[in-house]
C-alpha positions as CSV (number, residue, x, y, z in Angstrom):
1,M,120.9,87.2,139.3
2,Q,121.7,84.1,141.3
3,R,121.0,81.0,139.3
4,R,119.1,77.8,140.3
5,P,121.6,75.7,142.3
6,C,122.3,73.0,139.8
7,W,125.8,73.2,138.2
8,V,128.7,71.4,136.8
9,E,132.4,72.2,137.7
10,I,134.9,71.6,134.9
11,N,138.6,71.1,135.9
12,T,140.4,72.1,132.8
13,R,143.8,71.3,134.4
14,A,142.6,67.7,134.8
15,L,141.8,67.5,131.1
16,E,145.3,68.9,130.2
17,N,146.8,66.3,132.5
18,N,144.8,63.5,130.9
19,Y,145.8,64.5,127.4
20,R,149.5,64.6,128.3
21,L,149.2,61.2,130.0
22,L,147.7,59.6,127.0
23,A,150.2,61.3,124.6
24,A,153.1,60.0,126.7
25,S,151.6,56.4,126.7
26,T,151.5,55.9,123.0
27,P,153.8,56.3,120.0
28,I,151.1,57.7,117.8
29,E,149.6,61.2,117.5
30,L,146.3,62.1,119.1
31,L,143.3,63.9,117.9
32,A,141.3,65.2,120.9
33,I,137.6,64.5,120.6
34,V,135.5,67.5,121.7
35,K,132.3,66.6,119.9
36,A,128.9,66.8,121.6
37,D,129.9,69.9,123.5
38,A,133.0,68.1,124.7
39,Y,131.0,65.1,125.9
40,G,128.7,67.4,127.8
41,H,131.7,69.1,129.6
42,G,131.5,72.3,127.6
43,L,133.3,73.0,124.3
44,A,134.2,76.5,125.3
45,M,136.4,75.3,128.2
46,C,137.6,72.0,126.9
47,A,138.7,72.8,123.3
48,P,141.2,75.4,124.4
49,A,142.4,73.2,127.3
50,A,143.2,70.4,124.8
51,V,145.1,72.7,122.6
52,R,147.1,74.0,125.6
53,A,147.9,70.4,126.5
54,G,149.4,70.0,123.0
55,A,146.6,68.8,120.8
56,D,147.1,69.9,117.2
57,W,143.8,68.2,116.1
58,L,140.3,68.6,117.5
59,G,137.4,66.3,116.5
60,V,133.8,67.5,116.3
61,T,130.6,65.9,114.9
62,S,129.3,68.6,112.6
63,V,130.2,71.8,110.7
64,E,128.3,73.8,113.3
65,E,130.5,72.4,116.0
66,G,133.5,73.0,113.8
67,I,132.6,76.7,113.5
68,A,132.3,77.0,117.3
69,A,135.6,75.2,117.8
70,R,137.3,77.4,115.2
71,A,136.3,80.5,117.1
72,L,137.8,79.1,120.3
73,S,141.0,77.6,118.7
74,P,142.1,79.7,115.7
75,D,145.2,77.5,114.9
76,A,144.0,74.0,115.5
77,Q,143.3,71.4,112.8
78,I,139.6,70.6,113.1
79,L,138.1,67.4,111.8
80,V,134.4,67.2,111.1
81,I,133.8,63.5,111.7
82,S,130.3,63.1,110.4
83,G,131.0,65.1,107.3
84,P,129.3,68.1,105.6
85,F,125.6,68.3,104.8
86,T,123.9,70.1,101.9
87,A,124.8,73.8,101.6
88,Q,127.6,73.6,104.2
89,G,130.5,73.6,101.8
90,A,131.1,77.4,101.9
91,A,131.2,77.4,105.8
92,V,133.7,74.5,105.7
93,I,136.1,76.5,103.5
94,E,135.5,79.8,105.4
95,N,136.3,78.2,108.7
96,R,139.2,76.1,107.5
97,L,137.6,72.8,108.5
98,T,138.7,69.3,107.4
99,C,135.7,67.1,106.7
100,V,135.4,63.3,106.7
101,V,133.8,62.1,103.5
102,W,132.6,58.8,102.1
103,E,129.5,59.6,100.0
104,P,129.6,61.0,96.5
105,W,127.1,63.8,97.4
106,Q,129.5,65.0,100.2
107,I,132.2,65.2,97.6
108,D,129.9,67.1,95.3
109,E,129.1,69.6,98.0
110,L,132.7,70.3,98.8
111,E,133.8,70.4,95.2
112,S,131.2,72.9,94.3
113,A,132.0,75.2,97.2
114,A,135.8,74.9,96.5
115,A,135.3,75.7,92.8
116,Q,133.4,78.8,93.8
117,A,136.0,79.9,96.3
118,R,138.9,78.9,94.1
119,A,140.3,77.0,97.0
120,T,141.9,73.6,97.7
121,V,140.1,71.7,100.4
122,P,141.6,68.9,102.4
123,V,139.4,65.9,103.2
124,H,139.7,62.6,105.1
125,L,138.2,59.5,103.5
126,E,136.6,57.1,105.9
127,L,137.0,53.4,105.1
128,D,134.3,51.0,106.4
129,T,136.3,48.0,107.7
130,G,133.3,46.2,109.3
131,M,131.3,48.6,111.5
132,S,128.7,49.2,108.7
133,R,128.0,52.7,110.0
134,Q,129.7,55.4,108.0
135,G,132.6,55.0,105.6
136,V,133.1,53.8,102.0
137,A,132.5,50.1,101.6
138,D,135.1,47.9,99.9
139,A,133.0,47.5,96.7
140,E,132.6,51.3,96.3
141,L,136.2,52.3,97.1
142,D,137.6,52.4,93.5
143,A,134.7,54.6,92.3
144,I,135.2,57.0,95.2
145,L,138.9,57.3,94.6
146,T,138.4,58.4,91.0
147,R,136.8,61.6,92.5
148,F,140.2,62.7,93.8
149,H,141.7,63.4,90.4
150,A,144.4,65.9,89.4
151,T,142.0,68.7,88.5
152,S,139.8,68.3,91.6
153,P,139.9,71.1,94.2
154,L,139.8,68.4,96.9
155,R,143.0,67.0,98.4
156,L,142.9,63.6,100.0
157,D,144.8,64.5,103.2
158,G,143.9,61.5,105.3
159,L,142.3,58.0,105.7
160,M,140.4,56.8,108.7
161,T,138.3,54.0,110.0
162,H,136.6,53.2,113.4
163,L,137.4,50.1,115.4
164,Y,134.1,48.9,116.8
165,A,135.4,46.4,119.4
166,A,138.7,47.8,120.6
167,D,137.5,47.2,124.2
168,E,137.4,43.5,123.6
169,S,140.8,42.4,124.8
170,D,141.0,39.2,122.8
171,G,141.5,41.6,119.8
172,E,139.8,39.2,117.3
173,A,137.4,41.8,115.7
174,T,140.1,44.4,115.7
175,H,142.7,42.2,114.0
176,G,140.1,41.5,111.3
177,Q,139.4,45.2,110.8
178,L,143.1,46.1,110.7
179,A,143.6,43.4,108.0
180,R,140.8,44.9,105.9
181,L,142.1,48.4,106.5
182,E,145.6,47.4,105.3
183,A,144.1,45.9,102.1
184,M,142.0,49.1,101.4
185,V,145.0,51.4,102.1
186,A,147.1,49.4,99.6
187,R,144.4,50.1,97.0
188,V,144.4,53.8,97.8
189,F,148.2,54.0,97.1
190,A,148.0,51.7,94.1
191,T,145.8,54.3,92.4
192,G,148.4,57.0,92.9
193,H,147.1,58.8,96.0
194,N,149.4,59.9,98.8
195,P,147.5,61.0,101.9
196,T,149.3,62.2,105.0
197,W,147.3,60.7,107.8
198,L,145.8,57.3,108.8
199,H,143.8,57.3,112.0
200,V,141.7,54.7,113.8
201,G,139.7,54.2,116.9
202,N,138.9,55.9,120.2
203,S,140.2,55.8,123.8
204,A,140.0,52.0,123.8
205,A,142.1,51.8,120.7
206,V,144.8,54.1,122.4
207,L,144.8,51.8,125.4
208,A,144.4,48.4,123.8
209,S,147.3,46.1,123.7
210,G,149.0,46.1,120.3
211,V,146.7,48.5,118.4
212,P,149.0,51.6,118.4
213,N,152.0,49.4,117.4
214,A,150.0,47.7,114.7
215,L,148.9,51.0,113.3
216,Q,152.5,52.3,113.4
217,T,153.7,49.3,111.5
218,L,150.9,49.7,108.9
219,C,151.7,53.4,108.5
220,R,155.5,52.8,107.9
221,K,154.7,50.8,104.7
222,W,153.3,54.0,103.1
223,S,155.0,56.7,105.1
224,L,151.7,57.7,106.6
225,R,151.4,59.5,109.9
226,P,149.4,57.4,112.5
227,M,146.8,59.0,114.7
228,A,144.0,57.9,117.1
229,R,141.0,59.8,118.4
230,P,140.6,59.5,122.3
231,G,137.4,60.9,123.8
232,L,136.3,59.3,127.1
233,A,139.8,59.1,128.5
234,L,140.4,62.8,128.0
235,Y,137.6,63.4,130.5
236,G,139.1,61.1,133.1
237,L,137.6,57.7,132.5
238,A,139.3,54.6,131.0
239,P,136.9,52.5,129.0
240,E,136.0,49.1,130.5
241,F,137.7,46.2,128.7
242,S,136.4,42.7,128.5
243,P,137.4,40.1,129.5
244,T,140.7,41.4,130.8
245,E,142.2,44.9,131.0
246,P,145.3,45.7,129.0
247,T,148.5,46.7,130.9
248,V,148.5,50.2,129.5
249,A,144.8,50.8,130.5
250,R,145.4,49.4,134.0
251,A,148.5,51.6,134.5
252,L,146.7,54.8,133.4
253,R,143.3,54.2,135.0
254,S,144.3,55.4,138.5
255,K,146.2,58.4,136.9
256,L,143.4,59.8,134.8
257,Q,141.6,62.6,136.6
258,P,137.8,63.2,136.3
259,V,137.2,66.5,134.6
260,L,133.5,67.0,135.6
261,A,131.8,67.3,139.0
262,W,128.0,67.7,139.0
263,K,126.4,69.4,142.0
264,T,123.2,70.8,143.5
265,R,121.9,71.9,146.9
266,I,119.2,70.8,149.3
267,V,116.1,72.9,148.8
268,A,114.1,71.7,151.8
269,T,113.9,68.9,154.4
270,R,111.0,67.2,156.1
271,S,110.1,64.3,158.3
272,L,107.9,61.4,157.1
273,P,105.7,59.1,159.2
274,I,105.4,55.4,158.5
275,G,103.2,54.8,155.4
276,Q,103.8,58.1,153.7
277,A,104.3,58.0,149.9
278,V,107.1,59.9,148.1
279,G,106.9,61.2,144.5
280,Y,104.8,60.4,141.5
281,N,102.6,57.3,141.8
282,G,103.9,56.6,145.3
283,T,106.6,54.2,144.1
284,F,108.3,54.6,147.5
285,I,106.4,54.2,150.8
286,A,108.1,54.9,154.1
287,T,108.3,51.7,156.2
288,E,109.7,53.6,159.2
289,P,109.9,57.2,160.4
290,M,112.4,59.0,158.2
291,R,113.9,62.3,157.1
292,I,114.0,63.4,153.5
293,A,115.6,66.2,151.4
294,L,114.4,67.8,148.2
295,L,117.1,68.5,145.6
296,A,117.1,71.1,142.8
297,V,117.8,68.6,140.0
298,G,115.7,66.4,137.8
299,Y,115.6,64.5,134.5
300,A,115.3,67.8,132.6
301,D,118.8,68.5,133.9
302,G,120.0,65.1,132.7
303,L,119.6,63.1,135.9
304,K,118.4,59.8,134.5
305,R,114.8,58.8,135.5
306,A,116.1,55.3,135.7
307,L,117.9,56.3,138.9
308,S,114.5,56.5,140.7
309,N,114.6,54.3,143.8
310,R,118.1,53.1,143.0
311,G,120.6,55.9,142.6
312,E,122.5,57.8,145.3
313,V,124.0,61.2,146.0
314,L,126.6,62.5,148.4
315,I,125.8,64.8,151.3
316,H,128.4,65.6,154.0
317,G,130.5,62.8,152.5
318,Q,127.8,60.2,153.0
319,R,125.6,58.4,150.5
320,A,122.0,59.3,150.4
321,P,119.7,57.1,148.4
322,I,117.3,58.5,145.8
323,I,113.7,57.6,146.8
324,G,110.6,57.8,144.7
325,R,110.7,58.8,141.1
326,V,113.1,61.4,139.7
327,S,110.9,64.3,138.6
328,M,111.5,66.7,135.8
329,D,113.0,69.4,138.0
330,Q,113.3,67.8,141.5
331,T,114.6,64.7,143.3
332,V,114.0,63.4,146.8
333,V,116.7,61.6,148.8
334,D,116.7,59.8,152.2
335,I,118.8,61.7,154.8
336,T,117.6,59.8,157.8
337,D,121.2,58.7,158.5
338,I,122.6,62.2,157.9
339,P,121.1,64.2,160.8
340,N,123.2,67.3,160.1
341,A,121.9,67.8,156.6
342,R,120.2,71.2,156.1
343,P,118.7,73.3,153.3
344,G,121.5,75.0,151.3
345,D,123.9,72.1,151.8
346,E,126.0,71.1,148.8
347,V,125.0,67.8,147.2
348,V,127.3,65.9,144.8
349,L,125.6,63.9,142.0
350,L,128.9,63.0,140.2
351,G,132.2,63.5,141.8
352,T,133.9,63.4,145.2
353,Q,132.9,64.7,148.5
354,D,135.2,64.2,151.5
355,R,136.5,60.6,150.9
356,E,133.5,59.3,149.0
357,T,133.0,59.3,145.2
358,I,130.1,58.7,142.8
359,S,131.3,58.1,139.3
360,A,129.8,58.2,135.8
361,E,130.4,54.5,135.6
362,E,128.2,54.0,138.7
363,H,125.5,56.2,137.3
364,A,125.7,54.1,134.1
365,R,125.3,50.9,136.0
366,W,122.2,52.2,137.8
367,A,120.7,53.5,134.6
368,G,121.6,50.5,132.4
369,T,123.7,52.6,130.0
370,I,127.2,53.8,129.4
371,P,129.3,56.7,130.9
372,W,129.2,58.5,127.5
373,E,125.5,58.9,127.8
374,I,125.6,60.0,131.4
375,F,127.9,62.9,130.5
376,T,126.2,64.0,127.3
377,S,122.7,63.8,128.9
378,I,123.6,66.7,131.3
379,T,121.5,69.4,129.6
380,A,122.3,73.0,128.6
381,R,120.4,74.5,131.5
382,V,122.9,73.1,133.9
383,Q,125.6,75.8,134.2
384,R,129.2,74.8,133.4
385,I,131.8,76.5,135.6
386,A,135.5,76.4,134.9
387,L,137.7,75.8,137.9
């Protein structure tokens, strides 16, 4: 059966290109973030593409996502960034996942499952260097480290933190975090532990001036392997830096290729007289005779309601303004200046048509949010198609 005409096209070759560009731009290893259904792009297509491009590590949020990623990528190292929850330890072991831990109860869960399975389980310990989100705080570090004793079935394979302001190009917050990280790593080694990995940050950290080199320098002291965790840049967007853009980010921005294009079709067209209302509560009133098109997309598909009366789409390579409120399943646009627009015509919501482009950054500005949310808001009922 033919599906409702609202779909996303995923260019997996673009994702592979982006991973290789990032890998070539930095001296440290990369873990490909494919959490949240690969930022809404589709885990089933993006995880194998990242592995084909050379990624040894994949990053997911949950054990559930890790199980799905394992089925797609049998040989990859898979890091569960938000750690295990109660009664998930057995699944972690069965699917050969590596969990981030920082709470004693997470360690309890994995130790219990490992003892039952008579298995050794690798974990990565997150260190809170100032974000106050997840990670072991400085005051609790010594107590947590005692849990990784000689008879424990858990193996401390890696250390990690998250740089919360790597997109601030003055680097002040990042320098402070890296200093705290260095002090905490020193304490880990002082207690006799010898993890393999140390990884920090996201796409901004990969592209920020000095961060990869600082991480490399830190890792050399303890023979650690440095790694970062790019997400957004894998999908074709360089994060926005403030107040100035680092050289590496500026050089790569034009080379990164968008992986996702979001499309629909015109369902119907009609002419409106002066004074006619459009959409719920009549937030748009025609001030002149005009022609409009109904599109098969709405906020239940992920098109932000905040784009009502302010967003645009592409039809025949021209911008058509969204008028009236975005409905749950439908949206109306002004095609007065596109006289050749007809029912069945392809409409681009995100992506390029002819020489015109509408980007996730532009959607984010219209909606008052960030590109990450634009991507991950595209709902499951929108079909993902691999190109």
